[in-house]
N, C-alpha and C positions, 0 to 999 in steps of 0.2 A: 462642465469642470473636471479631470480627469483624479480617478480617486487612487491614490499614493501606493505604493507598491510593498507589500508585505516585507521586500529583501536590502528596500531601501537603494542607497548605490552599490552592495552588491550582488544586486538580482545578476543571476547566469542567462537570462530572459531579453538584455541589453541588444541585444542583436537579431532579436525573434520581431520582424515588426507589428505582427498581430497581437504582437503583448504592449505592444509601448503606445499604439493605436489607446489604449484604454488605462494605460495608466501609467505615472509619469512618477519621475524618481532622483531624487535630488541631484545635487551636482558634489558634496562633500562628505559629508557624514556618516556612516552609514546606518544606522541602528539609536544613534544617541539623538537626530533628529525626529525621526518618524514618530507620528502615530498612531499607532498601529497598538500597539501595546507598551504601557507606562513599565512593564516588568523586562522589556529586551533591553535596558540603558545599558550595556555592558562595553566592557573598554575599549582601541580599536584594537589591540593585540588579543584581548581572548576572543571577535571575531576572526583575525584572517587566519580562518582556519588552512586558507588553501598554502599559507605559508611552511606547514610541514613535513614532513618526508615521511610521514608516515599516511598521508591523506589524498586522495587520488578523487580527481573532478574527471565524470569521465566525459568524453567526448559521444556526439549525438551517435558519430558513425560507429565505437568503441560500445555505446549503448544498446547500438540496432544489431551487432554481434554476439554482446554476450547475452542479449534476449536468445537470439535464436537456438544459441548453442544451450543455456538453461533450461530453454524452452523443450529440447530436444532431448537431454539428457530427463526432463520433467515426464514428458510423455511416454519415454518407456516407463519410466515406472507403475505407468497403469495398464490397467489388464485393459485386454483388448477388447473386452465387449464394452469397459467403459470408453475405451477411444471412439470406437464408431456412434456409441451414445449421442458424445460434443459432433460428430462428424453431421453426424442426421437429424442435430437438435433441430427444433424450430426456428424461426428467425426473429420472433419477436420474444426467446425462453430469457433471451438478458438484454435489461434496457441499462444504453450507460446514459447519465447528465451531467452534462459537460459542468463544470466549476471556474477557475481562476487559476486554479494552479497545478494538481494534479492532472495525470492525460492517462488513465485507465481505457480508456481505448486506443489507445499506441499499446498498449503491451498486450489487450486480449486482440489486438489485431498482428501482432507480430503470433501469437501464439494459437492463430485459426482459426480462432470460435468468432461465434457469428456474435452481432448485436444491432439492436435500433435501439441509433439514438433518440432523446424527447426531451429538449429541454426545459428546464425552471420551469417557464409560466406555465409553462402546456399540460403540465404533471398535474396541477388541482380540476382538470377536466379530462384528461386522458383515461382512456376505459381499462383500467387495469384488468391483468387474467393472475388468478391465487396460485398458476405456475409457474409464474416469472419471478425472478431476482433482479434488483435494481440496482446498482452499481452509483453512488452518489460523490463526484467527485470535490473535493476540498476545495468551497467556493469563501470568497470573501462577505458572500451575501446572501441567499435563501429565501424564499414567502413562507411565510410561516402556517400560511392555508395551505401548504401542498405540504409542511411536516406533519396540518394536522391529520391529514387527507391519508398522508399515506401512513399516519400509524395506524389508521381508520381500516387500511385492507391487508397491514401487518397482521391486523389479530382474525383477520379474516380468512390466512394462508399466504398473505407474501412475504417474499425473503428483502431485504435490505443490505447493503452492503457499505458502510462509508471511513471515511478517510480524513482522521486529523481534523480543520474546522466542523465538518459537519458535526462532533462534537454538542457544539455549543451551537450554529445554526436549525441544526436540523434536532439533533437527538436531546438534549437540554428543550428545546423549547416542546417537542412527545411525547417524549420517553425520558422525561424527569424522573417518573419512580424508577429510574433503573440507573440511569449514566447521567454524571455531568463531566464538564470542565473543570477540576481542581482548582483554578485560578492563576497559575502560573502557565511558564511558556519556554521552547527551551533555547539553545541554542542551537546552531550549524555544528550537526556533532553525531560520529555511532559512536554507539554501544554494542556491548554485547548482550544475547538475548542465548533467553533458552526457556526447553517446552516444557511445562506443568503438565501437561496428561500427556503421555507419548501414545498411550491410548488414541485418539481424540483424530477420528481422520480427516481433517480439515489439518494435520501438523505436520504427516508421519513426513513429509520430504525432508525436516529439520530434523528431526530424528537422528538422520543416516549420514545425514550430513553436518553434525555433530558430531559423529564422529571421533575426528583425526584435529578438527578447531572448532572455535567457539564463534557460531553465523554469527554477523554482526547487522545491525539496525541505523539505517540512515535517520537523524531526525532533523527533520526539516530548520527554517527559521521562527520561530514562534509557533513552532507547534505544541499540540495541547495534552497536557496531560492527561489521562483517564482516572476521574475518581468515582468508586462503586458506590454507586445506594443502597442498590438490593445485592447484597454482598451473597444470599441464600439465591437464587436466580440467574445470579451474571460470573458467567465459567471467564476466567484468565486463562487461556490458551499458552501463550508466550510472554513472556514477562523479563525485564531487565535489572538486575543490584544496581548498575549504576544508574538507570532512570530512577530507582529511587532514591538513590542517597544525593539523587543532587536538588530532584524534582515532588519526594514525597508520593511517587507513583510507580510502582513497579511494571502495572499493564500496561503490553504493547499491544495486543491483541485483545479480542473479549467476546463472548457470540452469549444471547442470551434468547429462550423463547418468551415471547410476548402470542398471546392468546393465539391460533394455531399456526402463528409466523413464527419467524426470527428474524431478529439483529443480529450483524456480524462488523465490528468497528477496530479501527487502528490508528495507532497515533499514526505520522506523517502519512510517506505516500506509495502507493505501487510502482510509479515512475520513477526505476532507482536515475540515479543524478552522483553520486558519488559511492563511495567504496572507503577503508581503513583498511592495513595493513599495522596489524598493533601487534602481530611474533612473527618468527620467522619464518613459519607459514604460510600463514596469511598473502606471506610477498613472496610462492611459491612461484610456478606454473600455472598457468592453465592445466593443464599436461601433466601436474603432478592432482589435482582436486579428482579429475576424474581415474584416475587410479586408486586414489586413494576411497573411492564408491562404489569400483569393482564396473565404472561404466563401458557398455560395450565397444567392440572395436567403429563399429560408425561413429561411435561418438569421439573418437579416439582423431579419427580419418579428419572429423569436421572438424576438433580443437587445432589440429594442425593442416588445418586448411582455409583455418578463417579467425585462429583464438591464439596467432603466437603475440602479440601485442597484450594479453590480456592475462591476470591475472588469479591468482588461485580466490583472491578473496571476491573479486565482481564475478566470477561463474562460481560460488559460493552461494554469494546473495542474487545476482541473479539466478537461479535453477530451484530453491527455496520460493523465492515467489511465483515462478509460473508452476511450481508444484501444489503452492496456498491457491491456485487461481482457479487451476486444475483442477483439485480433492477439490474446491467448493463449486465448481458446476458439473462434476461429475455425480457428485453427489445430490444437490437437489435434482440434475434430473433425472436419476435412479428414484426417487425418492413419490417427485411427482410422478414417474410409470407406472411404481404402485399401486398410489393411490388412486390413480383411471382404470387399472387396470382389472 
């Protein structure tokens, strides 16, 4: 029997046979008949975000172009040393655990970051190395034994990056002394975000992007808001007032050390599918964003060639997401290099 898709009849993957082979979709209601989350019982009017003149669902071709341009912008912000470090990194320095809904592997591939795929069930016996970083995609299920084993290796030096539902089925299982799901579920919507600590190396790309227009963050249907249990050790890197007003949690990206390792978690997904244009600047062209951040001539030419159909908000979102990933990878590679030198 197939598991019911978290998106119901609003699912954007209805044309993806690999998704539909695993999930069933109701034919009438959206989330009203879904058993995924009782708190998702919203009206059809509230769920119909696609009808808004301010929202934009990114088709796959547009998304690929947005990440190509956003990745190029982000790469230029890295030092030559960091660029070289990423190009020469080990094949197994980054581990990706496939999930149900997020697709960090697609983003990493677009950014030319090498990675190794390890399935959920393989984590129980996988020979982790402390120089590795494990990216865990949002999934509907996750083996508890694997979550406990991740905690064991994080304490020894492993780093993990998690998204959305991993809050409940990984972190709340094995790191419940740090964070947990606050019990609520979001709508499919886009919220404004702000940097809490502009000096933190993970979020440098967001500071520049916010100079002329507030960056936006896409929340998936039924994304899990974060409740911070250990307020002394868990740092909020990115917050959203709109998220707090609606769901009593403002944390968008959090990070904390655990033993000799680290955990970084974000609400929603790495893989961008929707942007929103809440103000006039977000509706402007991708070229305007390039001008605002004083991008190079190469970026301007790239946008002229491949980004004519993309707007300011799309490039802002893809470039900040790409910068965040590059920052995570380069910081981790540099720290492991220093510890082994």
